[in-house]
C-alpha positions as CSV (number, residue, x, y, z in Angstrom):
1,M,-29.3,-27.8,-50.2
2,K,-27.8,-26.3,-47.2
3,L,-26.2,-28.8,-44.9
4,Q,-25.9,-28.4,-41.1
5,R,-22.3,-27.9,-40.0
6,K,-22.7,-30.5,-37.3
7,N,-23.4,-33.1,-39.9
8,R,-20.3,-32.3,-42.0
9,L,-17.9,-35.1,-42.4
10,R,-14.4,-34.3,-41.3
11,G,-11.1,-35.9,-41.0
12,L,-10.7,-37.0,-44.6
13,S,-7.2,-38.4,-45.0
14,L,-5.8,-38.1,-48.5
15,G,-2.2,-39.0,-47.7
16,A,-1.2,-41.2,-50.6
17,L,1.0,-43.8,-49.0
18,A,3.1,-46.2,-51.0
19,V,1.6,-49.6,-51.6
20,S,4.1,-52.3,-52.3
21,G,4.1,-53.5,-55.8
22,A,2.3,-52.1,-58.9
23,L,-1.4,-52.7,-59.0
24,A,-2.3,-54.4,-62.2
25,L,-5.8,-53.2,-63.1
26,T,-8.1,-54.8,-65.6
27,A,-10.4,-52.8,-67.9
28,C,-13.6,-51.6,-66.4
29,G,-15.9,-53.7,-68.5
30,S,-14.0,-56.9,-67.9
31,D,-15.6,-59.7,-65.9
32,D,-12.2,-61.0,-64.9
33,T,-11.9,-61.9,-61.2
34,G,-8.7,-59.9,-60.9
35,G,-7.2,-63.0,-59.3
36,N,-8.1,-65.7,-56.8
37,S,-8.0,-65.1,-53.1
38,G,-8.3,-66.9,-49.9
39,S,-6.7,-68.7,-46.9
40,D,-6.8,-71.5,-44.5
41,G,-7.6,-68.8,-41.9
42,G,-5.5,-66.5,-39.8
43,P,-3.1,-63.8,-40.9
44,T,-1.8,-63.3,-44.2
45,A,1.1,-62.3,-46.4
46,A,4.0,-60.2,-45.2
47,N,3.4,-56.5,-44.8
48,S,-0.3,-57.0,-44.8
49,S,-2.9,-56.9,-42.0
50,I,-5.5,-58.7,-44.0
51,K,-7.3,-61.4,-41.9
52,C,-8.9,-64.3,-43.8
53,D,-10.4,-66.0,-40.7
54,D,-12.7,-68.7,-42.0
55,A,-13.1,-67.3,-45.5
56,K,-13.2,-69.8,-48.3
57,G,-15.0,-70.6,-51.6
58,Q,-16.3,-68.4,-54.4
59,L,-17.6,-64.9,-53.7
60,L,-19.8,-63.5,-56.5
61,A,-20.5,-59.8,-56.7
62,N,-21.9,-57.4,-59.4
63,G,-22.5,-53.7,-60.0
64,S,-20.8,-50.4,-60.3
65,S,-18.3,-50.1,-63.1
66,A,-17.1,-46.9,-61.4
67,Q,-15.4,-48.8,-58.7
68,K,-14.1,-51.6,-60.9
69,N,-10.5,-50.4,-60.9
70,A,-10.6,-50.1,-57.1
71,I,-12.1,-53.6,-56.8
72,D,-9.3,-55.0,-59.0
73,A,-6.6,-53.4,-56.9
74,W,-8.3,-54.7,-53.7
75,V,-8.7,-58.2,-55.0
76,K,-5.1,-58.3,-56.1
77,E,-4.0,-57.6,-52.5
78,F,-6.6,-59.8,-51.0
79,A,-5.6,-62.7,-53.3
80,T,-2.1,-62.6,-52.0
81,A,-3.3,-63.1,-48.5
82,C,-6.3,-65.3,-48.8
83,K,-5.7,-68.1,-51.3
84,G,-8.8,-70.1,-50.6
85,V,-11.3,-67.5,-51.8
86,Q,-12.2,-66.7,-55.4
87,I,-13.8,-63.3,-55.9
88,N,-15.6,-62.7,-59.1
89,Y,-16.9,-59.1,-59.5
90,K,-18.8,-58.3,-62.7
91,S,-19.0,-54.6,-63.5
92,E,-22.4,-54.6,-65.2
93,G,-23.5,-51.3,-63.7
94,S,-25.2,-50.3,-60.6
95,G,-28.7,-51.2,-61.8
96,A,-27.7,-54.7,-62.7
97,G,-25.8,-55.1,-59.4
98,V,-28.8,-54.1,-57.3
99,T,-31.1,-56.4,-59.3
100,A,-28.6,-59.3,-58.9
101,F,-28.5,-58.6,-55.1
102,T,-32.3,-58.4,-54.6
103,Q,-32.6,-61.6,-56.6
104,G,-30.1,-63.4,-54.3
105,Q,-27.6,-64.0,-57.1
106,V,-24.6,-62.3,-55.4
107,A,-23.1,-61.9,-51.9
108,F,-22.8,-58.2,-52.3
109,A,-23.4,-55.5,-54.9
110,G,-21.7,-52.2,-55.8
111,S,-23.9,-49.2,-56.5
112,D,-23.1,-45.5,-57.0
113,S,-26.6,-44.7,-55.7
114,A,-28.1,-45.7,-52.3
115,L,-30.9,-48.2,-52.3
116,K,-34.4,-46.9,-53.0
117,P,-37.2,-47.8,-50.6
118,E,-38.6,-50.4,-53.0
119,E,-35.2,-51.9,-53.4
120,I,-34.8,-52.2,-49.6
121,E,-38.2,-53.9,-49.5
122,A,-37.2,-56.3,-52.2
123,S,-33.9,-57.1,-50.4
124,K,-35.9,-58.4,-47.4
125,K,-36.8,-61.5,-49.5
126,V,-33.1,-62.6,-49.7
127,C,-31.9,-61.1,-46.3
128,K,-33.6,-63.4,-43.8
129,D,-34.7,-61.3,-40.8
130,G,-32.8,-58.4,-42.3
131,Q,-32.4,-56.1,-45.3
132,G,-29.9,-54.6,-47.7
133,I,-27.8,-51.7,-46.4
134,D,-25.5,-49.2,-48.0
135,L,-21.9,-49.1,-46.9
136,P,-19.9,-46.2,-48.5
137,M,-16.5,-47.6,-49.6
138,V,-15.3,-45.6,-52.5
139,G,-15.4,-41.8,-53.3
140,G,-14.3,-40.0,-56.4
141,P,-14.9,-37.3,-59.0
142,I,-16.9,-37.9,-62.1
143,A,-14.7,-36.3,-64.8
144,V,-16.2,-34.8,-67.9
145,G,-13.8,-35.9,-70.5
146,Y,-13.6,-34.3,-74.0
147,N,-11.8,-34.6,-77.2
148,V,-11.5,-31.3,-79.0
149,P,-8.3,-31.0,-81.0
150,G,-6.2,-27.9,-80.0
151,V,-8.3,-27.1,-76.9
152,E,-6.9,-27.6,-73.4
153,G,-8.1,-26.2,-70.1
154,L,-11.7,-26.2,-71.3
155,V,-14.0,-24.5,-68.8
156,L,-17.8,-25.3,-68.7
157,D,-20.5,-24.7,-66.1
158,A,-23.6,-26.6,-65.2
159,K,-25.9,-24.7,-67.5
160,T,-23.7,-25.2,-70.5
161,L,-23.2,-28.9,-69.7
162,A,-26.9,-29.4,-69.4
163,L,-27.5,-27.8,-72.8
164,I,-24.8,-29.9,-74.4
165,F,-26.1,-33.2,-73.0
166,D,-29.7,-32.2,-73.9
167,S,-28.6,-31.5,-77.5
168,K,-29.4,-27.8,-77.2
169,I,-25.8,-26.9,-77.9
170,S,-24.4,-28.8,-80.8
171,N,-21.2,-27.2,-81.9
172,W,-17.9,-26.5,-80.1
173,N,-17.7,-22.8,-81.2
174,D,-21.1,-22.0,-79.7
175,A,-21.4,-18.6,-78.1
176,A,-22.0,-20.0,-74.6
177,I,-18.8,-22.1,-74.7
178,K,-16.9,-19.1,-76.1
179,K,-18.0,-16.9,-73.3
180,L,-16.5,-19.3,-70.7
181,N,-13.3,-19.8,-72.8
182,P,-12.5,-16.4,-74.3
183,D,-8.9,-17.2,-75.1
184,A,-9.5,-20.7,-76.5
185,K,-9.4,-21.4,-80.3
186,L,-12.7,-23.3,-80.4
187,P,-13.1,-25.2,-83.7
188,D,-16.2,-25.3,-85.9
189,L,-16.8,-28.9,-84.9
190,K,-19.9,-30.9,-84.1
191,I,-20.3,-32.0,-80.5
192,Q,-20.6,-35.7,-80.0
193,A,-22.1,-36.2,-76.6
194,F,-21.9,-39.8,-75.2
195,H,-24.0,-41.1,-72.3
196,R,-24.2,-44.5,-70.6
197,S,-26.4,-47.1,-72.4
198,D,-26.7,-49.2,-69.2
199,E,-28.4,-48.3,-66.0
200,S,-25.6,-46.5,-64.1
201,G,-25.1,-44.8,-60.8
202,T,-22.6,-42.6,-62.6
203,T,-25.4,-41.3,-64.7
204,D,-27.6,-40.9,-61.6
205,N,-24.9,-38.8,-59.9
206,F,-24.0,-36.8,-63.0
207,T,-27.7,-35.9,-63.6
208,K,-28.2,-35.1,-59.9
209,Y,-25.5,-32.4,-60.4
210,L,-27.3,-31.0,-63.4
211,I,-30.7,-31.0,-61.6
212,A,-29.2,-29.2,-58.6
213,A,-26.9,-26.7,-60.4
214,A,-28.9,-26.1,-63.6
215,P,-32.5,-26.7,-62.8
216,D,-33.8,-24.4,-65.5
217,Q,-31.8,-26.1,-68.2
218,W,-32.1,-29.8,-67.0
219,K,-35.8,-30.7,-66.6
220,Y,-35.4,-34.4,-66.3
221,E,-36.1,-36.2,-63.0
222,G,-32.9,-38.2,-63.0
223,G,-32.1,-41.8,-62.1
224,K,-29.8,-44.6,-63.2
225,A,-31.2,-44.6,-66.8
226,W,-30.4,-41.8,-69.2
227,Q,-33.5,-39.8,-70.0
228,A,-32.6,-37.0,-72.4
229,D,-33.1,-37.4,-76.1
230,G,-30.3,-37.4,-78.6
231,G,-26.7,-38.0,-78.1
232,Q,-24.9,-41.4,-78.4
233,S,-24.4,-44.2,-75.9
234,A,-21.9,-46.8,-74.8
235,A,-21.8,-49.4,-72.1
236,G,-19.9,-48.9,-68.9
237,S,-17.3,-46.3,-67.9
238,S,-14.7,-47.9,-70.1
239,G,-17.1,-47.8,-73.1
240,V,-17.8,-44.0,-72.9
241,A,-14.1,-43.4,-72.2
242,Q,-13.1,-45.3,-75.3
243,Q,-15.6,-43.3,-77.4
244,V,-14.2,-40.0,-76.2
245,K,-10.7,-41.2,-76.9
246,Q,-11.4,-42.2,-80.5
247,T,-14.0,-39.6,-81.5
248,S,-13.1,-36.1,-82.5
249,G,-15.6,-33.7,-80.9
250,A,-16.7,-36.1,-78.2
251,I,-17.6,-35.4,-74.6
252,S,-18.8,-37.7,-71.9
253,Y,-18.8,-38.3,-68.1
254,M,-16.7,-41.0,-66.4
255,E,-14.9,-41.6,-63.2
256,L,-11.5,-40.0,-63.0
257,S,-9.7,-43.3,-63.1
258,Y,-10.9,-43.7,-66.7
259,A,-10.2,-40.1,-67.8
260,K,-6.6,-40.8,-68.7
261,D,-4.5,-42.0,-71.6
262,G,-5.2,-39.0,-73.9
263,I,-8.5,-37.9,-72.4
264,T,-8.6,-34.3,-71.0
265,S,-11.1,-33.3,-68.4
266,V,-13.2,-30.2,-68.2
267,K,-12.7,-27.6,-65.4
268,L,-16.0,-26.6,-63.8
269,D,-17.1,-23.0,-63.2
270,T,-19.1,-23.5,-60.0
271,G,-19.3,-19.9,-59.0
272,A,-16.1,-20.2,-56.9
273,A,-13.2,-17.8,-57.5
274,E,-11.5,-20.3,-59.8
275,P,-12.7,-23.1,-62.0
276,V,-12.4,-26.5,-60.2
277,E,-10.6,-29.4,-61.6
278,A,-11.6,-33.1,-61.3
279,T,-9.1,-34.3,-58.7
280,V,-9.2,-36.7,-55.8
281,E,-8.4,-33.8,-53.4
282,N,-11.2,-31.6,-54.8
283,A,-13.7,-34.6,-54.6
284,T,-12.8,-35.2,-51.0
285,T,-13.5,-31.5,-50.3
286,A,-17.0,-32.1,-51.7
287,I,-17.6,-35.4,-49.8
288,A,-16.6,-33.6,-46.6
289,D,-19.7,-31.4,-47.1
290,A,-22.0,-34.4,-47.1
291,K,-24.3,-35.7,-44.4
292,V,-25.5,-39.2,-43.4
293,V,-29.2,-39.7,-44.3
294,G,-29.4,-43.5,-43.8
295,T,-30.8,-44.9,-40.6
296,G,-29.5,-47.6,-38.3
297,P,-26.7,-49.6,-39.9
298,D,-27.4,-48.0,-43.3
299,L,-24.9,-45.3,-44.1
300,A,-26.3,-43.6,-47.2
301,L,-24.9,-40.1,-47.8
302,E,-26.3,-36.9,-49.2
303,L,-23.9,-34.7,-51.2
304,N,-24.2,-31.0,-51.7
305,R,-24.3,-30.9,-55.5
306,A,-24.7,-27.2,-55.9
307,T,-21.7,-26.3,-53.7
308,K,-19.7,-23.2,-54.5
309,A,-17.1,-23.8,-51.9
310,E,-13.5,-23.1,-53.0
311,G,-11.8,-26.3,-54.3
312,A,-15.0,-28.4,-54.0
313,Y,-15.6,-30.5,-57.2
314,P,-19.4,-31.1,-57.1
315,I,-19.7,-33.9,-59.7
316,T,-18.6,-36.4,-57.2
317,L,-20.0,-39.9,-56.3
318,V,-19.8,-42.3,-53.5
319,T,-19.9,-46.0,-54.3
320,Y,-21.7,-48.3,-51.8
321,E,-21.2,-52.0,-51.2
322,I,-24.7,-53.3,-50.6
323,V,-25.0,-56.3,-48.3
324,C,-27.5,-57.9,-46.0
325,D,-27.2,-56.7,-42.4
326,K,-28.7,-60.0,-41.3
327,G,-29.5,-63.2,-43.1
328,N,-26.4,-63.5,-45.3
329,K,-25.8,-67.0,-46.7
330,A,-23.7,-69.1,-44.3
331,E,-21.4,-70.3,-47.1
332,T,-20.5,-66.8,-48.2
333,L,-20.6,-64.8,-45.0
334,P,-17.0,-65.4,-43.8
335,A,-15.5,-64.4,-47.2
336,T,-17.9,-61.4,-47.5
337,K,-16.9,-60.1,-44.0
338,A,-13.2,-60.7,-44.6
339,F,-13.2,-58.8,-47.9
340,L,-15.3,-56.0,-46.7
341,T,-13.3,-55.7,-43.5
342,Y,-10.1,-55.4,-45.6
343,I,-11.4,-52.8,-48.1
344,A,-12.8,-50.6,-45.2
345,S,-9.5,-50.9,-43.3
346,E,-6.9,-48.2,-43.3
347,E,-4.7,-50.4,-45.5
348,G,-7.6,-50.9,-48.0
349,Q,-8.6,-47.2,-48.1
350,K,-5.0,-46.1,-48.8
351,I,-5.1,-47.9,-52.1
352,L,-7.9,-45.6,-53.3
353,A,-5.9,-42.3,-53.6
354,E,-3.2,-44.1,-55.6
355,N,-5.8,-45.1,-58.2
356,D,-7.6,-41.8,-58.6
357,Y,-10.3,-42.5,-56.0
358,A,-11.1,-40.7,-52.8
359,P,-11.0,-42.5,-49.4
360,I,-14.1,-42.2,-47.3
361,P,-13.9,-39.8,-44.4
362,E,-12.6,-41.4,-41.2
363,E,-15.8,-40.5,-39.3
364,I,-17.8,-42.5,-41.7
365,I,-15.5,-45.4,-42.5
366,A,-15.1,-46.1,-38.8
367,K,-18.9,-46.7,-38.7
368,V,-18.6,-48.9,-41.8
369,R,-16.0,-51.1,-40.0
370,T,-18.3,-51.5,-37.0
371,T,-21.2,-52.4,-39.3
372,V,-19.2,-54.9,-41.3
373,A,-18.1,-56.6,-38.0
374,S,-21.8,-57.0,-37.0
375,L,-22.9,-58.7,-40.3
376,S,-24.6,-62.0,-39.7
């Protein structure tokens, strides 16, 4: 899809600035709170601009496992400043998060896909005189991690990926893979393709890429639930990452923050001069080619999945925090606003690049801050 230049997002700052202290992150699938947080009001710990205001009590949230490592890092910092708030974020997947939100079980949800019209309608039942809105907070590449002994620097394109995940290519020495990797010693090894078993915005974004870049090979309509036959499944980003790590011949899709500790990521042949790596910088190049498609306070984005721009990594997602624009519960509104204000702040966004996520472009995150301030 061609995007108008006037809608392109600019000004994406990727300067990785030092954040004091190491950020202890929990595993993606954990339901740990990442620490307690809160305050009696007013400013915070030294070297922090976090404002707790009237925040207190327990804040429940659920959703995207893609952003769990970011949430853990944020909660750790917020906990130091605001000692009267306990944040419990369950990373049960985007689908579970949206369901929990529309059923009024959580103060906010995390989703790697913007709300659908029917989900917005359902949210009106819990958002008195308002509705659920999408606030982009976290960006980042979806890495395609693989475990093929003796093979590094593997290059794949959208067509080949589509055939692999649709069980049409089943061996690592297949001619299509050889053509893209003429100098690699590809083994006679069965491909073990893993997908998410839970409803996932990561799945939605990964398959949107296949639909846009390989429409002749990927005939499925897409969505949070995996639709292709065959393959194997695991729950959460941490689950598929663990399967790739321990299974010879495995391949799967996961956020970059999980593609580490022995997992190597595919380079994508997008049609650009050079294959594109899954990096924060390359993801931000792709996000900068997005446009806002939400209306009013809703800031849903549309990404250019079939981009061939140099250095643009197209399998990129944006995670939204979903919250009521109006009608938030009085007992959780102060804590919700305090936490969302912090993570949308310059200080909060700086943490992302240090944890393999991409900050949201300044043009958009400034609108997010204004919207958060208006929540009621």
